[in-house]
C-alpha positions, 0 to 999 in steps of 0.5 A: 307376736313380736319377733323379739318375744318369739325369740325369747320364748324359743330360747326359754323352752330350749333351756327348759328342755335342756335343764329338764333332761331333753327327754323324747319318746316314740311311745304314743301313751307317753305323749298322751299322758304328758299332754294330759298332765301338762295342759288338763289334769294335775299330776296328783289327779293322774296318779290317783287314777293310776293307783285306782286302777291298780287297786281294782285289778287282780295282777295275776288275772287282770279284768276290769268291770265297767259300769258304762259300756259305752264309755268303756268301748270309747276307752278302747277305741281311743287306745286303738287310735293311740296304738295306730 
């Protein structure tokens, strides 16, 4: 890529970070959700999923029931990976 174009992109990204709050985080879940919404799913889709997980959960006795044990185990594995 042309050096001048790269400099413009870098300058634009710096301005965007500054204008949007220059946010950082050390939480891997925040990073995961950010990348998911930035690159793969709309914010609305993620919000719908969050709301579904709240609707299906008894807040005093949280326990989710999954229909696909393999997928649930993979989800647990991914949580462990994020928390390493």
